[in-house]
C-alpha positions in Angstrom: 0.1 0.0 0.3 1.2 3.1 -1.1 1.9 5.7 1.8 -0.4 8.4 2.5 -0.6 11.6 1.0 0.2 14.8 2.7 -2.4 16.6 0.1 -5.1 14.4 -0.2 -8.2 15.3 2.4 -11.9 13.9 1.7 -14.6 16.2 2.8 -17.7 14.9 3.6 -21.0 17.7 3.7 -23.6 14.6 3.2 -25.1 13.7 6.7 -25.0 10.1 6.0 -22.8 8.4 4.2 -23.8 4.9 4.1 -27.3 4.8 2.8 -29.8 3.0 4.5 -31.4 -0.2 3.6 -29.4 -3.1 1.5 -26.3 -2.9 3.2 -25.0 -6.5 1.8 -21.4 -7.1 0.6 -20.8 -5.8 -3.0 -23.3 -3.4 -2.9 -22.5 -0.6 -4.8 -22.9 3.5 -4.1 -21.4 6.4 -6.3 -20.2 9.3 -4.4 -21.4 13.2 -6.1 -19.2 15.8 -5.7 -18.8 19.1 -7.4 -16.2 20.7 -10.2 -16.5 23.3 -8.5 -15.5 22.1 -5.2 -12.0 21.1 -3.8 -11.2 18.0 -5.1 -12.5 15.1 -3.5 -15.3 16.5 -1.8 -18.3 14.4 -1.4 -21.9 15.9 -1.6 -23.8 13.1 -1.2 -24.5 9.6 -2.7 -26.4 7.4 -5.1 -27.1 3.6 -4.6 -26.5 1.9 -8.0 -29.7 -0.2 -8.3 -29.2 -1.5 -11.5 -27.2 -4.4 -10.5 -23.9 -6.4 -11.9 -24.0 -3.4 -12.3 -25.5 -2.3 -15.8 -23.5 0.7 -16.4 -25.8 2.0 -19.4 -28.8 2.1 -17.3 -27.2 3.7 -14.6 -25.8 6.6 -16.4 -29.4 6.8 -18.0 -30.9 7.4 -14.5 -28.2 9.6 -12.9 -28.1 12.1 -16.4 -31.2 12.5 -15.7 -31.3 12.9 -12.3 -28.2 15.1 -11.2 -28.0 18.6 -12.2 -25.4 20.2 -14.1 -23.1 21.4 -11.4 -22.2 18.0 -10.0 -21.0 14.7 -11.2 -20.1 11.5 -10.0 -16.6 12.0 -8.5 -16.0 7.9 -7.4 -17.5 5.0 -5.5 -17.9 3.5 -2.1 -18.8 -0.2 -1.6 -19.3 -2.7 1.2 -16.6 -4.9 1.6 -16.9 -8.5 0.7 -13.4 -9.0 3.0 -11.2 -7.6 5.3 -8.7 -6.0 2.4 -10.2 -2.1 2.3 -8.3 -1.4 -0.7 -8.8 -4.2 -3.0 -12.8 -3.3 -2.0 -12.2 0.4 -3.2 -10.3 -0.5 -6.1 -13.7 -2.5 -7.6 -15.4 0.5 -6.5 -13.1 2.9 -8.4 -13.2 0.8 -11.6 -17.2 0.8 -11.5 -17.1 4.5 -10.9 -14.7 4.9 -13.9 -16.5 3.1 -16.3 -20.1 4.8 -14.7 -18.3 8.2 -15.8 -17.5 7.1 -19.2 -21.0 6.6 -19.8 -22.2 9.7 -18.2 -19.7 11.7 -20.9 -20.4 9.1 -23.5 -16.8 8.5 -24.0 -15.4 11.1 -22.7 -11.2 11.4 -21.7 -11.6 10.9 -17.9 -8.3 8.9 -17.7 -6.5 11.5 -15.7 -8.7 12.3 -13.3 -8.3 11.9 -9.3 -11.4 10.0 -8.3 -12.2 8.9 -4.4 -12.6 4.9 -3.6 -14.2 3.8 -0.3 -14.7 0.5 1.6 -17.2 0.4 4.0 -17.1 -2.6 6.2 -20.5 -3.4 7.9 -19.5 -5.2 10.6 -17.3 -2.3 12.0 -19.0 0.5 10.9 -15.5 1.5 9.7 -15.1 3.4 6.4 -11.7 3.1 4.3 -11.2 6.1 1.5 -8.7 6.1 -0.9 -7.6 8.0 -3.9 -7.2 7.1 -7.6 -4.7 8.7 -9.6 -5.1 7.6 -13.0 -7.3 4.6 -15.0 -4.6 3.1 -15.3 -3.5 2.6 -11.5 -3.7 -0.8 -9.9 -2.3 0.5 -6.6 -4.6 3.5 -4.6 -3.3 6.4 -2.2 -4.4 6.1 1.3 -5.8 9.7 1.9 -4.1 12.1 4.9 -7.5 13.1 6.6 -11.3 12.6 6.2 -12.9 15.9 7.1 -17.1 15.1 7.8 -18.3 19.2 7.4 -21.1 20.0 9.9 -22.2 23.2 7.8 -22.8 21.3 4.8 -25.7 23.4 3.4 -24.0 26.7 3.9 -20.9 25.2 2.2 -23.5 24.7 -0.7 -25.6 27.6 -1.0 -23.5 30.9 0.8 -21.7 30.5 -2.7 -23.5 29.4 -4.6 -26.9 29.6 -6.7 -29.5 27.8 -8.8 -30.1 28.5 -12.6 -33.7 27.4 -13.8 -34.8 27.1 -17.3 -38.1 25.8 -18.8 -38.6 25.7 -22.3 -41.8 24.4 -24.1 -41.5 23.0 -27.6 -44.0 21.9 -29.9 -41.9 19.6 -32.3 -43.2 19.1 -35.8 -41.4 16.4 -38.1 -42.7 14.6 -41.5 -42.0 11.2 -42.5 -43.3 9.0 -45.7 -46.9 7.6 -44.9 -45.0 4.9 -46.8 -42.5 4.1 -44.3 -43.7 4.6 -40.8 -40.0 2.8 -39.8 -38.3 6.5 -41.2 -40.5 8.3 -38.2 -38.2 7.3 -35.7 -35.2 8.8 -37.7 -37.0 12.1 -38.9 -37.8 12.5 -35.5 -33.9 12.2 -33.9 -33.5 14.3 -36.7 -36.0 17.3 -35.5 -34.2 16.6 -31.9 -30.8 17.4 -33.7 -32.3 20.3 -35.5 -33.0 22.0 -32.1 -30.0 21.3 -30.5 -28.5 23.0 -33.5 -30.5 26.0 -32.5 -29.5 26.3 -29.1 -25.9 27.0 -30.4 -26.4 30.0 -33.3 -25.1 33.1 -33.0 -28.8 34.5 -32.9 -29.5 32.5 -30.1 -30.8 34.9 -27.4 -30.9 34.2 -23.0 -32.5 36.5 -20.5 -31.1 35.9 -16.9 -33.2 37.6 -14.2 -33.8 36.9 -10.4 -35.8 34.3 -9.4 -36.7 35.0 -6.0 -38.5 38.7 -6.1 -38.4 41.0 -2.9 -38.9 43.9 -1.4 -36.2 46.9 -2.8 -34.4 46.7 -5.7 -34.1 44.0 -8.1 -31.3 43.3 -10.8 -32.3 44.2 -14.2 -32.2 41.2 -16.5 -29.2 40.3 -18.4 -29.3 39.6 -22.1 -26.7 37.2 -23.2 -26.3 36.2 -27.1 -25.3 33.0 -28.6 -22.6 34.5 -30.7 -20.7 35.3 -27.6 -20.7 32.0 -25.8 -17.7 29.3 -25.1 -19.2 26.4 -25.7 -17.8 23.0 -24.4 -15.5 24.9 -21.9 -14.3 23.6 -18.8 -16.9 25.5 -16.3 -14.7 24.3 -13.2 -11.7 26.2 -14.8 -13.4 29.3 -15.7 -11.7 32.4 -13.9 -14.2 33.4 -11.2 -15.2 37.3 -11.4 -16.0 39.2 -8.4 -19.4 40.8 -7.7 -19.7 44.1 -9.8 -22.1 46.3 -9.6 -21.3 48.5 -12.0 -19.8 46.0 -15.4 -20.7 47.7 -18.7 -19.7 44.7 -20.3 -22.1 41.6 -19.9 -19.4 39.1 -20.8 -18.3 40.1 -17.5 -21.3 39.7 -15.0 -21.5 36.7 -12.5 -24.0 35.1 -10.9 -23.9 37.2 -8.2 -25.1 39.8 -10.1 -28.6 38.7 -9.9 -28.3 37.1 -6.5 -29.8 39.2 -3.8 -27.7 40.4 -0.8 -30.1 41.1 1.4 -31.0 37.8 3.2 -29.8 36.8 6.3 -27.4 33.1 6.5 -30.1 31.5 8.4 -32.4 31.7 5.2 -29.9 31.4 2.5 -28.6 27.7 3.6 -31.2 25.5 2.1 -32.3 24.5 -1.3 -35.9 26.3 -1.0 -34.0 29.7 -0.1 -31.2 29.3 -2.2 -30.8 32.5 -4.8 -32.4 31.4 -7.8 -31.8 32.7 -11.3 -34.4 31.7 -14.6 -33.1 31.4 -17.6 -35.4 32.2 -20.7 -34.6 31.1 -24.6 -35.4 33.2 -27.6 -34.3 32.4 -31.1 -33.9 35.9 -32.7 -33.9 34.9 -36.7 -34.4 39.0 -37.7 -31.6 40.6 -36.0 -29.6 42.4 -38.7 -31.4 40.5 -41.6 -30.1 41.3 -45.2 -33.8 40.3 -46.3 -37.2 41.9 -45.2 -38.5 41.4 -42.0 -41.9 40.4 -43.6 -43.7 37.3 -42.7 -42.9 34.7 -45.7 -44.4 31.7 -46.6 -42.4 29.0 -48.1 -43.8 26.1 -50.2 -41.9 23.0 -50.5 -43.6 20.2 -52.0 -43.7 16.7 -50.7 -42.5 14.5 -53.3 -45.6 11.6 -51.7 -48.1 11.5 -49.4 -46.7 12.3 -46.2 -47.5 12.0 -42.2 -47.2 14.8 -39.7 -46.6 14.5 -36.1 -46.1 16.9 -33.4 -44.2 15.9 -29.9 -45.1 17.9 -27.1 -41.4 18.7 -25.4 -41.5 20.4 -22.0 -37.9 21.2 -20.8 -37.3 22.1 -17.1 -33.9 22.1 -16.0 -31.8 22.9 -13.3 -28.5 23.3 -12.7 -25.8 25.0 -9.8 -23.0 27.5 -10.2 -20.8 29.3 -7.9 -22.0 32.8 -7.6 -18.7 34.0 -9.2 -18.5 32.3 -12.4 -19.7 34.2 -14.9 -23.5 34.2 -16.5 -22.4 33.5 -20.0 -20.5 30.5 -19.1 -22.6 29.3 -16.3 -25.2 29.3 -19.3 -23.2 28.0 -22.5 -21.4 24.9 -19.9 -24.6 24.2 -17.7 -27.9 25.4 -18.8 -27.4 24.2 -22.8 -25.7 20.8 -22.0 -28.6 20.0 -19.5 -31.1 21.4 -22.0 -29.7 18.7 -24.6 -29.3 15.7 -21.9 -33.2 16.5 -21.3 -33.8 16.3 -24.8 -32.1 13.2 -25.5 -33.7 11.8 -22.6 -37.1 12.6 -23.3 -36.5 11.5 -27.0 -35.8 8.0 -25.4 -39.3 7.8 -23.6 -41.2 8.5 -26.3 -39.8 6.8 -29.1 -41.2 3.3 -28.8 -44.7 4.9 -28.6 -43.6 7.9 -31.4 -46.9 6.5 -33.6 -48.7 5.6 -30.6 -50.1 8.2 -28.4 -47.4 9.6 -26.7 -46.5 9.0 -22.7 -47.3 12.6 -21.0 -44.1 13.4 -19.5 -43.8 15.9 -16.9 -40.4 17.1 -15.1 -40.5 18.1 -11.5 -37.5 18.7 -9.1 -37.3 18.0 -5.2 -35.3 18.3 -2.4 -35.6 15.1 0.0 -34.7 14.9 3.2 -30.9 14.2 3.7 -29.9 14.9 0.2 -28.3 18.8 -0.2 -29.0 19.4 -3.4 -31.9 19.1 -5.8 -32.6 16.1 -7.9 -34.9 15.6 -10.9 -37.4 13.9 -12.2 -39.4 12.7 -15.0 -42.6 11.1 -14.7 -45.1 9.8 -16.8 -48.7 11.6 -16.5 -50.5 8.8 -18.1 -50.9 6.8 -15.0 -52.4 8.1 -11.6 -50.0 8.0 -8.2 -51.0 5.6 -6.5 -51.0 3.1 -9.7 -48.1 0.3 -9.1 -46.6 1.8 -12.1 -46.0 5.1 -10.5 -45.1 3.9 -7.1 -42.4 1.6 -8.1 -40.6 4.2 -10.2 -40.9 6.2 -6.6 -39.9 3.2 -4.9 -37.2 3.0 -7.4 -35.9 6.7 -6.0 -36.5 6.0 -2.8 -33.6 2.9 -2.9 -31.2 4.9 -4.9 -31.1 8.1 -2.6 -31.7 5.8 0.7 -34.9 7.2 1.6 -37.3 5.2 3.8 -39.9 3.6 2.0 -43.2 4.4 4.5 -43.2 8.0 3.5 -44.1 10.1 0.3 -41.2 12.2 -0.5 -41.1 12.2 -4.1 -44.8 12.5 -5.2 -45.9 16.0 -7.3 -46.7 17.4 -4.1 -43.3 16.8 -2.5 -41.9 18.8 -5.8 -39.8 22.3 -5.1 -41.9 25.2 -5.9 -39.8 27.2 -8.1 -42.5 30.6 -9.1 -41.8 33.5 -8.2 -42.2 34.0 -3.8 -41.1 36.9 -1.4 -39.4 36.2 2.0 -42.2 36.1 4.2 -42.9 33.7 6.7 -44.6 30.2 5.7 -48.2 30.5 6.8 -51.4 28.5 5.9 -54.5 30.4 4.7 -57.3 28.5 5.8 -61.3 29.7 5.9 -60.2 33.2 6.7 -57.4 33.0 9.2 -53.5 32.8 9.1 -52.6 29.5 10.8 -48.7 29.2 12.0 -46.5 26.8 11.0 -44.1 25.1 12.7 -44.0 27.1 15.9 -41.6 25.0 17.9 -38.7 26.2 15.5 -37.0 28.5 17.4 -38.1 28.0 21.1 -35.8 28.2 24.0 -34.1 24.3 25.2 -35.5 22.0 27.1 -33.1 22.6 29.9 -32.1 18.7 30.3 -28.2 19.2 30.6 -27.3 15.7 28.5 -30.5 14.8 26.9 -31.5 13.6 23.2 -34.0 15.5 21.6 -36.3 13.3 20.0 -39.0 15.7 17.8 -41.8 15.7 15.6 -40.9 14.9 11.5 -42.1 17.7 9.3 -44.4 20.8 9.3 -47.9 20.9 10.7 -50.4 23.8 11.4 -51.0 24.9 14.9 -54.6 24.6 15.8 -55.9 26.2 19.0 -59.4 27.7 20.5 -61.4 30.2 19.1 -60.1 30.1 15.7 -62.2 30.2 12.5 -64.4 32.7 14.9 -65.6 29.5 16.5 -65.8 29.5 20.1 -64.7 26.0 21.5 -63.3 27.2 25.0 -63.6 24.9 27.6 -64.7 21.9 25.4 -62.6 21.9 22.1 -59.6 20.8 22.8 -58.9 17.5 21.7 -61.0 18.7 18.5 -58.1 21.1 17.8 -55.3 18.5 18.8 -57.2 16.1 16.1 -56.8 19.0 13.5 -53.0 19.6 14.1 -52.6 16.1 13.7 -54.5 16.0 10.2 -52.7 19.0 9.1 -49.3 17.1 9.5 -50.5 14.3 7.1 -52.0 17.0 4.7 -48.4 18.5 5.0 -46.6 15.6 4.3 -48.7 14.4 1.7 -50.5 11.4 2.8 -53.8 12.9 2.1 -55.6 15.8 0.4 -58.8 15.8 2.4 -59.3 19.4 4.1 -58.7 19.6 8.0 -62.5 19.2 9.6 -64.2 21.4 11.5 -65.5 20.4 15.0 -68.8 19.6 12.9 -67.5 17.4 10.2 -65.6 15.4 12.7 -68.3 14.8 15.1 -70.5 13.6 12.1 -68.2 11.5 11.3 -68.0 9.9 15.4 -71.9 9.6 14.6 -71.4 7.6 11.2 -69.3 4.8 11.9 -72.1 4.4 14.6 -69.7 6.0 17.8 -72.0 8.5 18.8 -76.1 9.1 18.5 -77.0 11.9 16.3 -77.5 14.2 19.0 -74.1 14.7 19.1 -73.6 16.7 15.8 -73.4 20.5 16.9 -72.9 19.9 20.9 -70.1 20.9 23.1 -69.2 17.2 24.2 -65.6 16.4 24.6 -63.7 14.1 22.9 -60.5 11.7 23.8 -57.6 9.6 22.5 -60.4 6.9 21.3 -62.8 9.0 19.0 -59.5 10.2 17.6 -57.8 7.0 16.7 -61.7 6.3 15.1 -61.6 9.8 12.9 -58.1 8.9 11.9 -59.1 5.5 10.9 -62.4 6.8 8.6 -60.6 9.4 7.3 -57.5 9.0 6.5 -57.2 4.7 6.8 -54.4 5.7 9.8 -54.2 3.6 12.5 -52.9 4.3 15.7 -51.6 3.1 18.9 -52.9 4.0 22.5 -51.0 4.2 25.8 -52.7 4.3 28.8 -51.8 5.7 32.3 -53.6 5.4 36.1 -51.3 8.8 36.4 -50.0 11.1 35.1 -46.8 10.7 37.4 -45.9 7.7 35.2 -45.3 9.6 31.8 -42.0 10.1 32.5 -41.3 6.2 32.5 -42.3 6.0 28.9 -40.0 8.5 27.7 -37.5 6.4 26.1 -40.7 4.5 24.1 -42.0 8.0 23.0 -38.6 9.1 21.8 -38.4 6.1 19.7 -42.2 7.2 18.1 -40.7 10.1 17.3 -37.7 8.7 15.5 -39.4 6.2 13.9 -42.9 7.0 13.4 -42.0 11.8 13.6 -46.4 12.1 14.1 -47.6 14.4 16.7 -49.0 12.7 19.1 -52.1 13.3 21.2 -52.4 13.7 25.1 -55.5 13.5 26.9 -55.9 13.6 30.7 -59.0 14.0 32.9 -60.4 17.2 31.1 -57.4 18.3 29.1 -55.8 18.0 25.9 -52.5 18.7 24.6 -50.4 17.8 21.4 -46.9 16.5 22.0 -44.3 17.7 19.6 -41.2 15.8 21.0 -39.1 14.7 23.8 -36.1 15.5 25.5 -34.4 12.3 27.3 -31.3 11.7 29.6 -30.9 8.1 29.7 -28.5 8.1 32.0 -30.2 10.2 34.9 -33.6 9.5 33.9 -34.7 13.1 33.1 -36.8 14.3 30.5 -38.7 17.2 29.2 -41.9 17.6 26.6 -42.5 19.2 23.9 -46.0 20.4 24.3 -47.9 22.3 21.9 -51.1 24.0 24.1 -54.5 24.3 22.0 -56.3 26.1 24.9 -54.6 29.1 23.6 -57.0 32.2 22.5 -54.8 34.7 21.4 -53.8 36.0 17.3 -51.8 34.3 15.5 -48.8 36.2 17.3 -45.4 33.5 17.1 -43.5 35.6 20.0 -47.0 35.5 21.9 -47.1 32.1 21.5 -43.6 31.3 22.3 -43.0 34.0 25.3 -46.5 32.7 27.0 -45.7 29.2 27.3 -48.2 28.0 24.4 -45.3 26.0 22.9 -42.6 25.0 24.9 -41.0 22.2 26.6 -42.4 21.2 30.2 -40.8 19.2 33.1 -42.7 16.6 34.4 -42.2 18.4 37.8 -40.7 21.9 37.1 -38.6 23.8 39.4 -41.1 25.4 41.7 -42.1 21.3 42.4 -45.5 21.7 40.2 -46.4 18.6 38.7 -46.9 19.5 34.8 -49.2 15.9 34.5 -51.6 15.6 37.5 -50.6 12.8 39.6 -54.3 11.9 40.4 -55.7 11.9 36.6 -55.7 9.0 34.2 -53.8 9.9 30.8 -54.4 8.6 27.3 -51.4 8.6 24.4 -52.6 8.3 20.8 -49.4 7.6 18.8 -50.8 7.8 15.2 -49.1 5.0 12.7 -47.4 6.6 9.5 -49.4 4.9 6.3 -46.5 2.4 4.5 -46.6 4.3 1.0 -44.2 6.0 -1.0 
């Protein structure tokens, strides 16, 4: 084995390097980096799902999934024996073959890439560097750095470029020779690609995210100025400049907003985004008349016309200091070309039949620092098996759990123009606050591990929507908060039910008499479980306690619920109901705290007032003054909704 390099350092940004799920010996993962980052920086990892592996299928998938600005920089393999270098060499060879397929035979022999071997028994990962394709020996790395502010690493100095381009593509083929249709369609696709690079092609770049204050004017770029085929990672970066007369010198930062705080910037949703529009200007400095002209080309034989709808939608990643001109010519345009070919390959088998209805979506699933892109066939409903199987394979590739919908169309990134205001939900004339627990003071459990709700919810409480339920409606409000969680995680599209609709549901299933509708009768955990089962098909576990003093004994079990299910819990005791959003538990001392969302609040939707008033906050079973939050002389029931097993 070669001695460690003094300079080779692997930097890991992704929160989980070894994906959950299949960890059988020989399992491959592709390590994803960026040409704009220091060498050997791992941003994310994708599992190889086409075994053997099938490099053609893998490259086709990754070309669609991975935005330009990111690339495969190596491989990780689950080791089959104790020889870490031997296993890592297998991963390196596979990664090099995949890179060649993605680049369609491009020369990558001199690229240094990362090889890693994972020992499933010990959990140890060994990293190596491969200098060239012909190397039979790997070089151990000098150090491995796990970055704890990975989102900041990406988005503080980087941005996204978004381009949508709807195309209606007509082409003719001889009616007597349908087999020629595929060639004619391919020629038409190539013709579109040629137009992208014409000197008169015009590209307009503008700020996508609007905010109060000055917004930079759009920048007009022309095809005649582009340097196609350049390596964008080696292009000189430009400093931000407010006054630049030559658009060739403008960097992406010119269209990035500088007013945002670091806390807002560091996520895909809030990253700086630049919209790129494509135009074709055929009349600029034309020596002939600019008036419309009709030309007639007689066909030599009977021909058939087919029009194919192609709706391109690409995202790319670029450093803010990269010249806009190069970001468009060497990232956006290659992305459009790749996507055109991907759509062509899907449509070709159906060219003379009904064309598949294709739609492109961008997602930012949990644990993946950058967006991914998918092409879905809308001919199939989201619950039909073909679409379910597509999503399952994506979940497997990304190491996502198979019990929650993370890649449905409702999960897609919203790239429409938006502002920086706090994300609230408007419903029935009221503004509902979301995720009010974010930013609250700590629990006070010194060595505790916090286990919290996973995902977003809306805060429902007394007197909302002008409806007076003070003194009896707390369990109804807790149920509304729970159902809002299932809505926002896209398990259901039903509206959050009103008190009357909840009562009607209980009457319909025979649990209550008709006189219950319109009453002010309390409901508890059992009734909530009936409603969740009827309206959402959600099953629940119920925990019973003879006294409130017993709840701290179940903190470990409650922590496991939040780590595995992640759903809000309803607590019912005596005549009071609360919503539990998490626990902070010190296993050594047994000290614990409960994150309570209190539906008894009667004020306005004022986040500061709610937090400062203790309506959302950590509660100890017994506080510093000796007062018990959970009453010792009352029975308590806890309702633990279970996630449906679906993607």
